[in-house]
N, C-alpha and C positions, 0 to 999 in steps of 0.2 A: 631932164625930160619925163612926164608920165607917160609909162604905159600900162594903159585899164584891159586885162585878159574879162573878156566877158562869156562865162561858160554857166553852162545849164545841170543840175545837181544831177539831172540825167535826161536821155534824150526826149525831146518835142516838148521842152519848158517855152519854148517863144527866145533863146538866145539872140538868134541869128536877126530875129526882127526885130530884138530890142537894141543891137547895136548898131541896126541901121539908122532908126529912132534917134538913136543917140547923137550919130554921126551928123544927121541932118541940122540938129537942131544946134550946130556949131555951123554947120551952114547959113542955115535962119540968122542967126546971131551975129554974122559977118567974122568969125573965127576960123582960122586954119585946124585941120584934122583929116589925120590919117587913118584910113579903115581898111585894116587886110584879114583877110579868109585865110584862116589856118583847116577849114575843112576838107574833107577829098570832095564832100557832097556837091560844092561850089555854088550854094545857091547865094550868097551875101547879094551877089552883082546884081541878081533878081529883080532887087528891091530899089535898084536907081535904074532899071528899065535896059539894059543891057541886053542884047540877042540870046534868046535859047541856045541858037548853034553856037554861037561863042564859044570856044574851048580854050583862047590865050589865059596864060596865069604864070604867076611868079612860079609855080614849082613847075611848071612844064619849061619853062626855060632855063628855072636850076637845072634840073637834069640833062638839061642838052648843051650844056656848059656856057651858056648866054649871061646876058646881063638881065636878071631877073626883074631890077626895078625899069624897065621898059614894059613890062605888064602892067603897068597902071595906067589908070584914067582918070580922067576930069571930070566927076559928077557934078561938080557945081563950082561958082568961083571961088571956094574957101575947102571943098572935101574932096581928095586923093584920095581914089578907089585901088585896093590892089588886090584882083580876085586869085585865088588858087587855081582855077584853070583844071581841066582834065590831064593827069598822069597818070603813069602804072607806079606805084609806090613799091612793088617786089623789090626787094633787096638794097632797096636807095635811102637806109637810114641816115640822117643829119646827125650831125655833134649836137647836144643838147641846146650849146650856147650861140650855135649856127645864127640864129635870127637877132638876138642880143648884140651881137658884134657887129653884123650889117647893120642894124638902126643906127649904131652909135656911128657907124660911118655916111651915112645922109648926111646931106647938106639941107635942114631943112629949116622953116622959120621958128624962128625964137617960139615955144609957149606953144607949140605945135603937138598937144597928145599924140596915140596913138590907140586904136580901139582892135584892138583882136576879137574876132569870129572864134573861142576854141571849141575844139571841141569835147565831148561831155564824156567820148571813152578814151580809152588808153592808144593812143596813135603818136606819131611824128610829131605831126601839129601839137598835140596838147603839147607836149614834153621841149616844144619850140615856145611856146604862148608862155608858159607856166616858167620859164628859166629865162625869160625875157621881159616878164610882167614885174612890175614895181607897184602896181595893185590891181585886188582883181574884184570884179561882182557878179558875185553870184547869183543865177537866176533858179528861183525857185517856184514851181507852178503851187496853186492852192489845191492840194491835195496831201492826204497822209504819208504817200511816198517822201516829200521833202521834210516829215517829223523825223521819219527813218534814215534818211542818209543825209541828212547836214553836218552831223558831227565827223560821219568819214572821211564827206569833203574835207571838212576845217585840222583835221589832225593829216590828210596828205597834202594840205598848201602847208601846214607846219614843216611836217617834211621838206617839202624841196624849198624851205628858206622864205618863205610868204609869214611872217608874223600875222596873228589876228588883226591888229590894227590897222592891216594894211588888208584886209578882206572885207566887203560891203555887200550887204545882198538887197535881194528884191522880190518882192511877193508878184507873180505875174499870173494872168489868167483870172481874175479873182469874180466872184460872182455873188456879191454879198444879200444876194436874195435865198441863198444855199447857206442851210446852217453849218453844213459841213466848210466852206469854204472859210465862212468865221469863226468856228473852233480852231481850224490850223492856222490862221491869221492869230489869234491868240496863244496858242502854244509857241507858235515863233516866238514872238513879242518876247514873250516869258523868258526863251531861252537863248535868243539873240539879243535883246536890249537895244541899244539904238543903234547898232551892227546893222540893222534891216531897214531901210527906206521905210519913213512916215507913215508912206503911201502907198497902198499897190497900185498895182497896172491894171486895171479893169479889163476883163473879157468883152471885148469888144469885135463884132462882125467887120467892122471896117480894117481892124487890123488884117484879116484873111483877105478882105476884100481889094486893099491896096496892094499887096503883095502879086495878087491873079492881076492887074493891070498893071506892073510895075512899075511901080510909083512910092515915091515917100508918101509914109501915111501923113505929115503934116502937109503935105500937098493935096493929095487924094480926098482928107477926109479933116479939114482945117478945126472943126468945131467940135472932132468927136470927143468922147471921155479919154478914149486910149492918148488921142492924141494931148489931153490937157494932160493925163498923167506925166507923158513921157516929160512934158516941159517940166511938172514939179520932180521929178525922177533928176533930171540934167541939173536941175538947178543944185538938187541936194547932194547931188556927189561933187558941184562947181565948188560947194560951200567946205563940203570934207576934205576935198584936196586939199583948199587953201589952207585948214585947219591943220594939216599933217605937215605942210610945209611950213608954215611959220610954229610948228611944236619941234620938229628936225633944227630949226635954225639956232 
């Protein structure tokens, strides 16, 4: 079972938007996927049209001693969404392996991956996601901070038992007209090699507009540059995951 934690190297990288877009890509292809929000901000749901005032989620149900899986929504014929929900996290830490063990007990379709929207800052949600993850997709904004932070992220993941061969990177919010963006891409490609997705996800107003409209990017603006970039990123990830399985066989 593939469990992909998608996390930004810092806040504001667009990791939640990429999680939603990658999950919807599988929906478009008719392939099952489970997308789960581990972030207290509870924003992943809004990419799929859930009402703003809806507060239900896995964390609130878990804290109440209920069945957390009952918080799942059918966001499409093949896409299951588990929102975080609004919950008081004070004094309510979970064992790091809780999510990994819970996911292992689910009766899920064969070959259904789990996409985890992972907090960028230290938190219970981050600990749960990275303990459960078989692979990580780190989202890097096209700015100098990514060059400064990428090594510390790799070291953190290594300490958590996630080797570099299971960590991939995507450059996001890229504007080819900006010289600094191009310089950042060049530096990251030299440092990360083929662990960095071959094409960046372009800065595209359609991404923000789709979120404001409460619709998946590929539904709101299917011909947009960002939507095409997501399709290319999804294909690259599928190939890398398959290559990893064959190497482990």
